[in-house]
mmCIF file as Biopython writes it, N, C-alpha, C and O atoms, coordinates in Angstrom:
data_model
#
loop_
_atom_site.group_PDB
_atom_site.id
_atom_site.type_symbol
_atom_site.label_atom_id
_atom_site.label_alt_id
_atom_site.label_comp_id
_atom_site.label_asym_id
_atom_site.label_entity_id
_atom_site.label_seq_id
_atom_site.pdbx_PDB_ins_code
_atom_site.Cartn_x
_atom_site.Cartn_y
_atom_site.Cartn_z
_atom_site.occupancy
_atom_site.B_iso_or_equiv
_atom_site.auth_seq_id
_atom_site.auth_asym_id
_atom_site.pdbx_PDB_model_num
ATOM 1   N N  . ASP A ? 1  ? 0.845   -1.190 0.000  1.0 0.0 1  A 1 
ATOM 2   C CA . ASP A ? 1  ? 0.000   0.000  0.000  1.0 0.0 1  A 1 
ATOM 3   C C  . ASP A ? 1  ? 0.880   1.239  0.000  1.0 0.0 1  A 1 
ATOM 4   O O  . ASP A ? 1  ? 1.689   1.422  0.910  1.0 0.0 1  A 1 
ATOM 5   N N  . GLU A ? 2  ? 0.736   2.084  -0.997 1.0 0.0 2  A 1 
ATOM 6   C CA . GLU A ? 2  ? 1.580   3.275  -1.127 1.0 0.0 2  A 1 
ATOM 7   C C  . GLU A ? 2  ? 1.240   4.371  -0.126 1.0 0.0 2  A 1 
ATOM 8   O O  . GLU A ? 2  ? 2.025   5.305  0.039  1.0 0.0 2  A 1 
ATOM 9   N N  . ARG A ? 3  ? 0.091   4.287  0.551  1.0 0.0 3  A 1 
ATOM 10  C CA . ARG A ? 3  ? -0.280  5.314  1.530  1.0 0.0 3  A 1 
ATOM 11  C C  . ARG A ? 3  ? 0.500   5.188  2.828  1.0 0.0 3  A 1 
ATOM 12  O O  . ARG A ? 3  ? 0.643   6.173  3.552  1.0 0.0 3  A 1 
ATOM 13  N N  . GLY A ? 4  ? 1.005   4.010  3.139  1.0 0.0 4  A 1 
ATOM 14  C CA . GLY A ? 4  ? 1.717   3.821  4.390  1.0 0.0 4  A 1 
ATOM 15  C C  . GLY A ? 4  ? 0.748   3.612  5.545  1.0 0.0 4  A 1 
ATOM 16  O O  . GLY A ? 4  ? -0.470  3.626  5.368  1.0 0.0 4  A 1 
ATOM 17  N N  . PHE A ? 5  ? 1.314   3.419  6.725  1.0 0.0 5  A 1 
ATOM 18  C CA . PHE A ? 5  ? 0.503   3.161  7.912  1.0 0.0 5  A 1 
ATOM 19  C C  . PHE A ? 5  ? 0.520   4.361  8.830  1.0 0.0 5  A 1 
ATOM 20  O O  . PHE A ? 5  ? 1.588   4.892  9.134  1.0 0.0 5  A 1 
ATOM 21  N N  . THR A ? 6  ? -0.639  4.797  9.274  1.0 0.0 6  A 1 
ATOM 22  C CA . THR A ? 6  ? -0.762  5.853  10.268 1.0 0.0 6  A 1 
ATOM 23  C C  . THR A ? 6  ? -1.366  5.235  11.517 1.0 0.0 6  A 1 
ATOM 24  O O  . THR A ? 6  ? -2.520  4.808  11.494 1.0 0.0 6  A 1 
ATOM 25  N N  . PRO A ? 7  ? -0.601  5.177  12.622 1.0 0.0 7  A 1 
ATOM 26  C CA . PRO A ? 7  ? -1.158  4.598  13.848 1.0 0.0 7  A 1 
ATOM 27  C C  . PRO A ? 7  ? -2.407  5.358  14.266 1.0 0.0 7  A 1 
ATOM 28  O O  . PRO A ? 7  ? -2.452  6.586  14.191 1.0 0.0 7  A 1 
ATOM 29  N N  . HIS A ? 8  ? -3.412  4.626  14.705 1.0 0.0 8  A 1 
ATOM 30  C CA . HIS A ? 8  ? -4.649  5.264  15.125 1.0 0.0 8  A 1 
ATOM 31  C C  . HIS A ? 8  ? -5.384  4.365  16.110 1.0 0.0 8  A 1 
ATOM 32  O O  . HIS A ? 8  ? -5.058  3.187  16.263 1.0 0.0 8  A 1 
ATOM 33  N N  . LEU A ? 9  ? -6.362  4.930  16.763 1.0 0.0 9  A 1 
ATOM 34  C CA . LEU A ? 9  ? -7.194  4.193  17.702 1.0 0.0 9  A 1 
ATOM 35  C C  . LEU A ? 9  ? -8.648  4.438  17.331 1.0 0.0 9  A 1 
ATOM 36  O O  . LEU A ? 9  ? -9.123  5.573  17.370 1.0 0.0 9  A 1 
ATOM 37  N N  . THR A ? 10 ? -9.343  3.387  16.977 1.0 0.0 10 A 1 
ATOM 38  C CA . THR A ? 10 ? -10.770 3.507  16.709 1.0 0.0 10 A 1 
ATOM 39  C C  . THR A ? 10 ? -11.492 3.239  18.018 1.0 0.0 10 A 1 
ATOM 40  O O  . THR A ? 10 ? -11.460 2.124  18.539 1.0 0.0 10 A 1 
ATOM 41  N N  . ILE A ? 11 ? -12.138 4.260  18.540 1.0 0.0 11 A 1 
ATOM 42  C CA . ILE A ? 11 ? -12.847 4.114  19.808 1.0 0.0 11 A 1 
ATOM 43  C C  . ILE A ? 11 ? -14.244 3.559  19.578 1.0 0.0 11 A 1 
ATOM 44  O O  . ILE A ? 11 ? -14.769 2.834  20.423 1.0 0.0 11 A 1 
ATOM 45  N N  . GLY A ? 12 ? -14.837 3.882  18.473 1.0 0.0 12 A 1 
ATOM 46  C CA . GLY A ? 12 ? -16.163 3.353  18.188 1.0 0.0 12 A 1 
ATOM 47  C C  . GLY A ? 12 ? -16.629 3.707  16.795 1.0 0.0 12 A 1 
ATOM 48  O O  . GLY A ? 12 ? -16.131 4.642  16.168 1.0 0.0 12 A 1 
ATOM 49  N N  . ARG A ? 13 ? -17.589 2.946  16.329 1.0 0.0 13 A 1 
ATOM 50  C CA . ARG A ? 13 ? -18.216 3.209  15.036 1.0 0.0 13 A 1 
ATOM 51  C C  . ARG A ? 13 ? -19.724 3.216  15.257 1.0 0.0 13 A 1 
ATOM 52  O O  . ARG A ? 13 ? -20.259 2.378  15.984 1.0 0.0 13 A 1 
ATOM 53  N N  . VAL A ? 14 ? -20.389 4.150  14.636 1.0 0.0 14 A 1 
ATOM 54  C CA . VAL A ? 14 ? -21.840 4.259  14.798 1.0 0.0 14 A 1 
ATOM 55  C C  . VAL A ? 14 ? -22.495 4.294  13.422 1.0 0.0 14 A 1 
ATOM 56  O O  . VAL A ? 14 ? -22.207 5.174  12.610 1.0 0.0 14 A 1 
ATOM 57  N N  . LYS A ? 15 ? -23.372 3.338  13.170 1.0 0.0 15 A 1 
ATOM 58  C CA . LYS A ? 15 ? -24.167 3.343  11.941 1.0 0.0 15 A 1 
ATOM 59  C C  . LYS A ? 15 ? -25.558 3.878  12.238 1.0 0.0 15 A 1 
ATOM 60  O O  . LYS A ? 15 ? -26.087 4.716  11.507 1.0 0.0 15 A 1 
ATOM 61  N N  . PHE A ? 16 ? -26.138 3.385  13.317 1.0 0.0 16 A 1 
ATOM 62  C CA . PHE A ? 16 ? -27.503 3.749  13.668 1.0 0.0 16 A 1 
ATOM 63  C C  . PHE A ? 16 ? -27.671 3.551  15.166 1.0 0.0 16 A 1 
ATOM 64  O O  . PHE A ? 16 ? -27.231 2.537  15.707 1.0 0.0 16 A 1 
ATOM 65  N N  . ILE A ? 17 ? -28.293 4.491  15.836 1.0 0.0 17 A 1 
ATOM 66  C CA . ILE A ? 17 ? -28.546 4.367  17.274 1.0 0.0 17 A 1 
ATOM 67  C C  . ILE A ? 17 ? -30.046 4.223  17.483 1.0 0.0 17 A 1 
ATOM 68  O O  . ILE A ? 17 ? -30.817 5.142  17.210 1.0 0.0 17 A 1 
ATOM 69  N N  . ARG A ? 18 ? -30.441 3.065  17.966 1.0 0.0 18 A 1 
ATOM 70  C CA . ARG A ? 18 ? -31.857 2.822  18.243 1.0 0.0 18 A 1 
ATOM 71  C C  . ARG A ? 18 ? -32.232 3.402  19.603 1.0 0.0 18 A 1 
ATOM 72  O O  . ARG A ? 18 ? -33.304 3.984  19.766 1.0 0.0 18 A 1 
ATOM 73  N N  . ASP A ? 19 ? -31.333 3.234  20.584 1.0 0.0 19 A 1 
ATOM 74  C CA . ASP A ? 19 ? -31.616 3.678  21.949 1.0 0.0 19 A 1 
ATOM 75  C C  . ASP A ? 19 ? -30.457 4.545  22.432 1.0 0.0 19 A 1 
ATOM 76  O O  . ASP A ? 19 ? -29.507 4.042  23.032 1.0 0.0 19 A 1 
ATOM 77  N N  . LYS A ? 20 ? -30.537 5.832  22.173 1.0 0.0 20 A 1 
ATOM 78  C CA . LYS A ? 20 ? -29.459 6.764  22.487 1.0 0.0 20 A 1 
ATOM 79  C C  . LYS A ? 20 ? -29.115 6.755  23.975 1.0 0.0 20 A 1 
ATOM 80  O O  . LYS A ? 20 ? -27.939 6.842  24.329 1.0 0.0 20 A 1 
ATOM 81  N N  . GLN A ? 21 ? -30.101 6.652  24.841 1.0 0.0 21 A 1 
ATOM 82  C CA . GLN A ? 21 ? -29.845 6.675  26.285 1.0 0.0 21 A 1 
ATOM 83  C C  . GLN A ? 21 ? -29.016 5.471  26.730 1.0 0.0 21 A 1 
ATOM 84  O O  . GLN A ? 21 ? -28.154 5.609  27.597 1.0 0.0 21 A 1 
ATOM 85  N N  . THR A ? 22 ? -29.259 4.302  26.155 1.0 0.0 22 A 1 
ATOM 86  C CA . THR A ? 22 ? -28.469 3.117  26.495 1.0 0.0 22 A 1 
ATOM 87  C C  . THR A ? 22 ? -27.024 3.299  26.064 1.0 0.0 22 A 1 
ATOM 88  O O  . THR A ? 22 ? -26.105 2.954  26.807 1.0 0.0 22 A 1 
ATOM 89  N N  . VAL A ? 23 ? -26.817 3.835  24.878 1.0 0.0 23 A 1 
ATOM 90  C CA . VAL A ? 23 ? -25.454 4.082  24.389 1.0 0.0 23 A 1 
ATOM 91  C C  . VAL A ? 23 ? -24.747 5.076  25.301 1.0 0.0 23 A 1 
ATOM 92  O O  . VAL A ? 23 ? -23.595 4.857  25.676 1.0 0.0 23 A 1 
ATOM 93  N N  . LEU A ? 24 ? -25.413 6.153  25.660 1.0 0.0 24 A 1 
ATOM 94  C CA . LEU A ? 24 ? -24.806 7.151  26.544 1.0 0.0 24 A 1 
ATOM 95  C C  . LEU A ? 24 ? -24.495 6.562  27.914 1.0 0.0 24 A 1 
ATOM 96  O O  . LEU A ? 24 ? -23.459 6.876  28.500 1.0 0.0 24 A 1 
ATOM 97  N N  . ARG A ? 25 ? -25.380 5.713  28.432 1.0 0.0 25 A 1 
ATOM 98  C CA . ARG A ? 25 ? -25.132 5.074  29.730 1.0 0.0 25 A 1 
ATOM 99  C C  . ARG A ? 25 ? -23.912 4.150  29.653 1.0 0.0 25 A 1 
ATOM 100 O O  . ARG A ? 25 ? -23.070 4.161  30.551 1.0 0.0 25 A 1 
ATOM 101 N N  . LYS A ? 26 ? -23.817 3.361  28.597 1.0 0.0 26 A 1 
ATOM 102 C CA . LYS A ? 26 ? -22.663 2.460  28.430 1.0 0.0 26 A 1 
ATOM 103 C C  . LYS A ? 26 ? -21.364 3.245  28.307 1.0 0.0 26 A 1 
ATOM 104 O O  . LYS A ? 26 ? -20.352 2.865  28.895 1.0 0.0 26 A 1 
ATOM 105 N N  . LEU A ? 27 ? -21.385 4.338  27.547 1.0 0.0 27 A 1 
ATOM 106 C CA . LEU A ? 27 ? -20.191 5.175  27.426 1.0 0.0 27 A 1 
ATOM 107 C C  . LEU A ? 27 ? -19.812 5.768  28.773 1.0 0.0 27 A 1 
ATOM 108 O O  . LEU A ? 27 ? -18.628 5.851  29.100 1.0 0.0 27 A 1 
ATOM 109 N N  . SER A ? 28 ? -20.791 6.180  29.551 1.0 0.0 28 A 1 
ATOM 110 C CA . SER A ? 28 ? -20.538 6.741  30.873 1.0 0.0 28 A 1 
ATOM 111 C C  . SER A ? 28 ? -19.874 5.711  31.785 1.0 0.0 28 A 1 
ATOM 112 O O  . SER A ? 28 ? -19.026 6.066  32.604 1.0 0.0 28 A 1 
ATOM 113 N N  . GLU A ? 29 ? -20.249 4.450  31.650 1.0 0.0 29 A 1 
ATOM 114 C CA . GLU A ? 29 ? -19.647 3.379  32.454 1.0 0.0 29 A 1 
ATOM 115 C C  . GLU A ? 29 ? -18.166 3.193  32.127 1.0 0.0 29 A 1 
ATOM 116 O O  . GLU A ? 29 ? -17.419 2.657  32.946 1.0 0.0 29 A 1 
ATOM 117 N N  . LEU A ? 30 ? -17.739 3.621  30.958 1.0 0.0 30 A 1 
ATOM 118 C CA . LEU A ? 30 ? -16.345 3.461  30.530 1.0 0.0 30 A 1 
ATOM 119 C C  . LEU A ? 30 ? -15.493 4.697  30.790 1.0 0.0 30 A 1 
ATOM 120 O O  . LEU A ? 30 ? -14.328 4.732  30.394 1.0 0.0 30 A 1 
ATOM 121 N N  . LYS A ? 31 ? -16.048 5.711  31.444 1.0 0.0 31 A 1 
ATOM 122 C CA . LYS A ? 31 ? -15.355 6.993  31.577 1.0 0.0 31 A 1 
ATOM 123 C C  . LYS A ? 31 ? -14.015 6.893  32.296 1.0 0.0 31 A 1 
ATOM 124 O O  . LYS A ? 31 ? -13.141 7.729  32.064 1.0 0.0 31 A 1 
ATOM 125 N N  . ASP A ? 32 ? -13.824 5.904  33.158 1.0 0.0 32 A 1 
ATOM 126 C CA . ASP A ? 32 ? -12.567 5.774  33.892 1.0 0.0 32 A 1 
ATOM 127 C C  . ASP A ? 32 ? -11.636 4.721  33.294 1.0 0.0 32 A 1 
ATOM 128 O O  . ASP A ? 32 ? -10.618 4.384  33.899 1.0 0.0 32 A 1 
ATOM 129 N N  . LEU A ? 33 ? -11.969 4.202  32.127 1.0 0.0 33 A 1 
ATOM 130 C CA . LEU A ? 33 ? -11.142 3.199  31.469 1.0 0.0 33 A 1 
ATOM 131 C C  . LEU A ? 33 ? -9.806  3.814  31.069 1.0 0.0 33 A 1 
ATOM 132 O O  . LEU A ? 33 ? -9.775  4.861  30.422 1.0 0.0 33 A 1 
ATOM 133 N N  . TYR A ? 34 ? -8.698  3.167  31.451 1.0 0.0 34 A 1 
ATOM 134 C CA . TYR A ? 34 ? -7.359  3.678  31.167 1.0 0.0 34 A 1 
ATOM 135 C C  . TYR A ? 34 ? -6.814  2.990  29.918 1.0 0.0 34 A 1 
ATOM 136 O O  . TYR A ? 34 ? -6.697  1.766  29.873 1.0 0.0 34 A 1 
ATOM 137 N N  . PHE A ? 35 ? -6.484  3.789  28.906 1.0 0.0 35 A 1 
ATOM 138 C CA . PHE A ? 35 ? -5.965  3.264  27.643 1.0 0.0 35 A 1 
ATOM 139 C C  . PHE A ? 35 ? -4.448  3.279  27.572 1.0 0.0 35 A 1 
ATOM 140 O O  . PHE A ? 35 ? -3.876  2.756  26.616 1.0 0.0 35 A 1 
ATOM 141 N N  . GLY A ? 36 ? -3.778  3.869  28.565 1.0 0.0 36 A 1 
ATOM 142 C CA . GLY A ? 36 ? -2.337  4.016  28.518 1.0 0.0 36 A 1 
ATOM 143 C C  . GLY A ? 36 ? -1.977  5.410  28.049 1.0 0.0 36 A 1 
ATOM 144 O O  . GLY A ? 36 ? -2.842  6.281  27.945 1.0 0.0 36 A 1 
ATOM 145 N N  . GLU A ? 37 ? -0.711  5.622  27.767 1.0 0.0 37 A 1 
ATOM 146 C CA . GLU A ? 37 ? -0.243  6.940  27.343 1.0 0.0 37 A 1 
ATOM 147 C C  . GLU A ? 37 ? 0.500   6.837  26.024 1.0 0.0 37 A 1 
ATOM 148 O O  . GLU A ? 37 ? 1.189   5.853  25.755 1.0 0.0 37 A 1 
ATOM 149 N N  . GLN A ? 38 ? 0.349   7.857  25.215 1.0 0.0 38 A 1 
ATOM 150 C CA . GLN A ? 38 ? 1.016   7.922  23.918 1.0 0.0 38 A 1 
ATOM 151 C C  . GLN A ? 38 ? 1.170   9.385  23.531 1.0 0.0 38 A 1 
ATOM 152 O O  . GLN A ? 38 ? 0.218   10.157 23.640 1.0 0.0 38 A 1 
ATOM 153 N N  . LEU A ? 39 ? 2.349   9.773  23.085 1.0 0.0 39 A 1 
ATOM 154 C CA . LEU A ? 39 ? 2.545   11.132 22.592 1.0 0.0 39 A 1 
ATOM 155 C C  . LEU A ? 39 ? 1.919   11.255 21.207 1.0 0.0 39 A 1 
ATOM 156 O O  . LEU A ? 39 ? 2.083   10.376 20.361 1.0 0.0 39 A 1 
ATOM 157 N N  . ILE A ? 40 ? 1.208   12.339 20.988 1.0 0.0 40 A 1 
ATOM 158 C CA . ILE A ? 40 ? 0.576   12.563 19.692 1.0 0.0 40 A 1 
ATOM 159 C C  . ILE A ? 40 ? 0.882   13.974 19.205 1.0 0.0 40 A 1 
ATOM 160 O O  . ILE A ? 40 ? 1.202   14.853 20.005 1.0 0.0 40 A 1 
ATOM 161 N N  . ASP A ? 41 ? 0.786   14.192 17.897 1.0 0.0 41 A 1 
ATOM 162 C CA . ASP A ? 41 ? 0.970   15.547 17.368 1.0 0.0 41 A 1 
ATOM 163 C C  . ASP A ? 41 ? -0.344  16.149 16.884 1.0 0.0 41 A 1 
ATOM 164 O O  . ASP A ? 41 ? -0.417  17.346 16.604 1.0 0.0 41 A 1 
ATOM 165 N N  . SER A ? 42 ? -1.392  15.311 16.785 1.0 0.0 42 A 1 
ATOM 166 C CA . SER A ? 42 ? -2.707  15.832 16.413 1.0 0.0 42 A 1 
ATOM 167 C C  . SER A ? 42 ? -3.785  14.833 16.822 1.0 0.0 42 A 1 
ATOM 168 O O  . SER A ? 42 ? -3.520  13.655 17.058 1.0 0.0 42 A 1 
ATOM 169 N N  . PHE A ? 43 ? -4.991  15.342 16.895 1.0 0.0 43 A 1 
ATOM 170 C CA . PHE A ? 43 ? -6.163  14.536 17.207 1.0 0.0 43 A 1 
ATOM 171 C C  . PHE A ? 43 ? -7.150  14.754 16.070 1.0 0.0 43 A 1 
ATOM 172 O O  . PHE A ? 43 ? -7.451  15.894 15.718 1.0 0.0 43 A 1 
ATOM 173 N N  . LYS A ? 44 ? -7.656  13.665 15.490 1.0 0.0 44 A 1 
ATOM 174 C CA . LYS A ? 44 ? -8.564  13.788 14.348 1.0 0.0 44 A 1 
ATOM 175 C C  . LYS A ? 44 ? -9.842  12.996 14.579 1.0 0.0 44 A 1 
ATOM 176 O O  . LYS A ? 44 ? -9.814  11.872 15.080 1.0 0.0 44 A 1 
ATOM 177 N N  . VAL A ? 45 ? -10.953 13.599 14.208 1.0 0.0 45 A 1 
ATOM 178 C CA . VAL A ? 45 ? -12.223 12.884 14.138 1.0 0.0 45 A 1 
ATOM 179 C C  . VAL A ? 45 ? -12.451 12.609 12.658 1.0 0.0 45 A 1 
ATOM 180 O O  . VAL A ? 45 ? -12.532 13.533 11.848 1.0 0.0 45 A 1 
ATOM 181 N N  . LYS A ? 46 ? -12.553 11.331 12.317 1.0 0.0 46 A 1 
ATOM 182 C CA . LYS A ? 46 ? -12.630 10.918 10.921 1.0 0.0 46 A 1 
ATOM 183 C C  . LYS A ? 46 ? -14.026 10.420 10.570 1.0 0.0 46 A 1 
ATOM 184 O O  . LYS A ? 46 ? -14.777 9.950  11.424 1.0 0.0 46 A 1 
ATOM 185 N N  . LYS A ? 47 ? -14.343 10.537 9.298  1.0 0.0 47 A 1 
ATOM 186 C CA . LYS A ? 47 ? -15.562 9.957  8.745  1.0 0.0 47 A 1 
ATOM 187 C C  . LYS A ? 47 ? -15.134 8.959  7.683  1.0 0.0 47 A 1 
ATOM 188 O O  . LYS A ? 47 ? -14.271 9.262  6.859  1.0 0.0 47 A 1 
ATOM 189 N N  . SER A ? 48 ? -15.727 7.772  7.693  1.0 0.0 48 A 1 
ATOM 190 C CA . SER A ? 48 ? -15.441 6.813  6.629  1.0 0.0 48 A 1 
ATOM 191 C C  . SER A ? 48 ? -16.715 6.600  5.819  1.0 0.0 48 A 1 
ATOM 192 O O  . SER A ? 48 ? -17.781 6.312  6.363  1.0 0.0 48 A 1 
ATOM 193 N N  . THR A ? 49 ? -16.576 6.748  4.520  1.0 0.0 49 A 1 
ATOM 194 C CA . THR A ? 49 ? -17.680 6.516  3.600  1.0 0.0 49 A 1 
ATOM 195 C C  . THR A ? 49 ? -17.362 5.244  2.832  1.0 0.0 49 A 1 
ATOM 196 O O  . THR A ? 49 ? -16.369 5.178  2.107  1.0 0.0 49 A 1 
ATOM 197 N N  . LEU A ? 50 ? -18.209 4.235  2.994  1.0 0.0 50 A 1 
ATOM 198 C CA . LEU A ? 50 ? -17.955 2.964  2.333  1.0 0.0 50 A 1 
ATOM 199 C C  . LEU A ? 50 ? -18.425 3.018  0.889  1.0 0.0 50 A 1 
ATOM 200 O O  . LEU A ? 50 ? -19.543 3.441  0.594  1.0 0.0 50 A 1 
ATOM 201 N N  . THR A ? 51 ? -17.544 2.578  -0.007 1.0 0.0 51 A 1 
ATOM 202 C CA . THR A ? 51 ? -17.869 2.504  -1.428 1.0 0.0 51 A 1 
ATOM 203 C C  . THR A ? 51 ? -17.546 1.101  -1.923 1.0 0.0 51 A 1 
ATOM 204 O O  . THR A ? 51 ? -16.950 0.307  -1.196 1.0 0.0 51 A 1 
ATOM 205 N N  . SER A ? 52 ? -17.931 0.796  -3.136 1.0 0.0 52 A 1 
ATOM 206 C CA . SER A ? 52 ? -17.633 -0.520 -3.705 1.0 0.0 52 A 1 
ATOM 207 C C  . SER A ? 52 ? -16.133 -0.728 -3.899 1.0 0.0 52 A 1 
ATOM 208 O O  . SER A ? 52 ? -15.675 -1.864 -4.018 1.0 0.0 52 A 1 
ATOM 209 N N  . ARG A ? 53 ? -15.370 0.357  -3.932 1.0 0.0 53 A 1 
ATOM 210 C CA . ARG A ? 53 ? -13.913 0.265  -4.104 1.0 0.0 53 A 1 
ATOM 211 C C  . ARG A ? 53 ? -13.178 0.358  -2.779 1.0 0.0 53 A 1 
ATOM 212 O O  . ARG A ? 53 ? -11.948 0.401  -2.753 1.0 0.0 53 A 1 
ATOM 213 N N  . GLY A ? 54 ? -13.923 0.390  -1.677 1.0 0.0 54 A 1 
ATOM 214 C CA . GLY A ? 54 ? -13.316 0.478  -0.356 1.0 0.0 54 A 1 
ATOM 215 C C  . GLY A ? 54 ? -13.714 1.772  0.332  1.0 0.0 54 A 1 
ATOM 216 O O  . GLY A ? 54 ? -14.400 2.608  -0.255 1.0 0.0 54 A 1 
ATOM 217 N N  . PRO A ? 55 ? -13.281 1.936  1.581  1.0 0.0 55 A 1 
ATOM 218 C CA . PRO A ? 55 ? -13.669 3.129  2.330  1.0 0.0 55 A 1 
ATOM 219 C C  . PRO A ? 55 ? -12.929 4.375  1.857  1.0 0.0 55 A 1 
ATOM 220 O O  . PRO A ? 55 ? -11.783 4.308  1.414  1.0 0.0 55 A 1 
ATOM 221 N N  . ILE A ? 56 ? -13.611 5.509  1.961  1.0 0.0 56 A 1 
ATOM 222 C CA . ILE A ? 56 ? -12.995 6.813  1.712  1.0 0.0 56 A 1 
ATOM 223 C C  . ILE A ? 56 ? -13.030 7.558  3.038  1.0 0.0 56 A 1 
ATOM 224 O O  . ILE A ? 56 ? -14.097 7.755  3.619  1.0 0.0 56 A 1 
ATOM 225 N N  . TYR A ? 57 ? -11.863 7.970  3.513  1.0 0.0 57 A 1 
ATOM 226 C CA . TYR A ? 57 ? -11.758 8.634  4.805  1.0 0.0 57 A 1 
ATOM 227 C C  . TYR A ? 57 ? -11.632 10.143 4.627  1.0 0.0 57 A 1 
ATOM 228 O O  . TYR A ? 57 ? -10.921 10.619 3.742  1.0 0.0 57 A 1 
ATOM 229 N N  . SER A ? 58 ? -12.328 10.882 5.475  1.0 0.0 58 A 1 
ATOM 230 C CA . SER A ? 58 ? -12.206 12.338 5.462  1.0 0.0 58 A 1 
ATOM 231 C C  . SER A ? 58 ? -12.155 12.835 6.902  1.0 0.0 58 A 1 
ATOM 232 O O  . SER A ? 58 ? -12.723 12.223 7.806  1.0 0.0 58 A 1 
ATOM 233 N N  . ASP A ? 59 ? -11.463 13.961 7.100  1.0 0.0 59 A 1 
ATOM 234 C CA . ASP A ? 59 ? -11.342 14.556 8.429  1.0 0.0 59 A 1 
ATOM 235 C C  . ASP A ? 59 ? -12.550 15.442 8.706  1.0 0.0 59 A 1 
ATOM 236 O O  . ASP A ? 59 ? -12.883 16.316 7.906  1.0 0.0 59 A 1 
ATOM 237 N N  . LEU A ? 60 ? -13.203 15.215 9.840  1.0 0.0 60 A 1 
ATOM 238 C CA . LEU A ? 60 ? -14.286 16.089 10.280 1.0 0.0 60 A 1 
ATOM 239 C C  . LEU A ? 60 ? -13.752 17.170 11.210 1.0 0.0 60 A 1 
ATOM 240 O O  . LEU A ? 60 ? -14.283 18.280 11.256 1.0 0.0 60 A 1 
ATOM 241 N N  . LEU A ? 61 ? -12.687 16.836 11.957 1.0 0.0 61 A 1 
ATOM 242 C CA . LEU A ? 61 ? -12.081 17.769 12.907 1.0 0.0 61 A 1 
ATOM 243 C C  . LEU A ? 61 ? -10.619 17.404 13.069 1.0 0.0 61 A 1 
ATOM 244 O O  . LEU A ? 61 ? -10.287 16.229 13.218 1.0 0.0 61 A 1 
ATOM 245 N N  . VAL A ? 62 ? -9.737  18.399 13.041 1.0 0.0 62 A 1 
ATOM 246 C CA . VAL A ? 62 ? -8.312  18.190 13.284 1.0 0.0 62 A 1 
ATOM 247 C C  . VAL A ? 62 ? -7.867  19.210 14.321 1.0 0.0 62 A 1 
ATOM 248 O O  . VAL A ? 62 ? -8.046  20.415 14.140 1.0 0.0 62 A 1 
ATOM 249 N N  . VAL A ? 63 ? -7.284  18.712 15.413 1.0 0.0 63 A 1 
ATOM 250 C CA . VAL A ? 63 ? -6.758  19.588 16.459 1.0 0.0 63 A 1 
ATOM 251 C C  . VAL A ? 63 ? -5.275  19.273 16.598 1.0 0.0 63 A 1 
ATOM 252 O O  . VAL A ? 63 ? -4.907  18.152 16.947 1.0 0.0 63 A 1 
ATOM 253 N N  . LYS A ? 64 ? -4.423  20.257 16.326 1.0 0.0 64 A 1 
ATOM 254 C CA . LYS A ? 64 ? -2.974  20.083 16.453 1.0 0.0 64 A 1 
ATOM 255 C C  . LYS A ? 64 ? -2.577  20.214 17.916 1.0 0.0 64 A 1 
ATOM 256 O O  . LYS A ? 64 ? -3.103  21.065 18.633 1.0 0.0 64 A 1 
ATOM 257 N N  . ALA A ? 65 ? -1.649  19.372 18.357 1.0 0.0 65 A 1 
ATOM 258 C CA . ALA A ? 65 ? -1.144  19.458 19.726 1.0 0.0 65 A 1 
ATOM 259 C C  . ALA A ? 65 ? -0.259  20.690 19.854 1.0 0.0 65 A 1 
ATOM 260 O O  . ALA A ? 65 ? 0.463   21.054 18.926 1.0 0.0 65 A 1 
ATOM 261 N N  . GLU A ? 66 ? -0.327  21.316 21.002 1.0 0.0 66 A 1 
ATOM 262 C CA . GLU A ? 66 ? 0.524   22.474 21.251 1.0 0.0 66 A 1 
ATOM 263 C C  . GLU A ? 66 ? 1.867   21.999 21.776 1.0 0.0 66 A 1 
ATOM 264 O O  . GLU A ? 66 ? 1.933   21.061 22.570 1.0 0.0 66 A 1 
ATOM 265 N N  . GLU A ? 67 ? 2.931   22.641 21.337 1.0 0.0 67 A 1 
ATOM 266 C CA . GLU A ? 67 ? 4.271   22.273 21.767 1.0 0.0 67 A 1 
ATOM 267 C C  . GLU A ? 67 ? 4.398   22.456 23.271 1.0 0.0 67 A 1 
ATOM 268 O O  . GLU A ? 67 ? 4.008   23.489 23.816 1.0 0.0 67 A 1 
ATOM 269 N N  . GLY A ? 68 ? 4.952   21.437 23.940 1.0 0.0 68 A 1 
ATOM 270 C CA . GLY A ? 68 ? 5.163   21.515 25.379 1.0 0.0 68 A 1 
ATOM 271 C C  . GLY A ? 68 ? 3.948   21.141 26.201 1.0 0.0 68 A 1 
ATOM 272 O O  . GLY A ? 68 ? 3.989   21.214 27.429 1.0 0.0 68 A 1 
ATOM 273 N N  . SER A ? 69 ? 2.864   20.740 25.548 1.0 0.0 69 A 1 
ATOM 274 C CA . SER A ? 69 ? 1.645   20.363 26.285 1.0 0.0 69 A 1 
ATOM 275 C C  . SER A ? 69 ? 1.692   18.910 26.674 1.0 0.0 69 A 1 
ATOM 276 O O  . SER A ? 69 ? 0.759   18.408 27.299 1.0 0.0 69 A 1 
#
């Protein structure tokens, strides 16, 4: 693959929410879950659009890390 690998963490995928309150309650139960530590240079919220040729990814939000933070 000529694009290379970009390390990332998929926290969740949502196609359809039938019971929003149940999802919010389950997420609240995970609020103290420790994932470890990792230095990052940006945080991105991505959207994936599935096509017959594979997914197309686009950035919905990009936040650059501040130096020394």
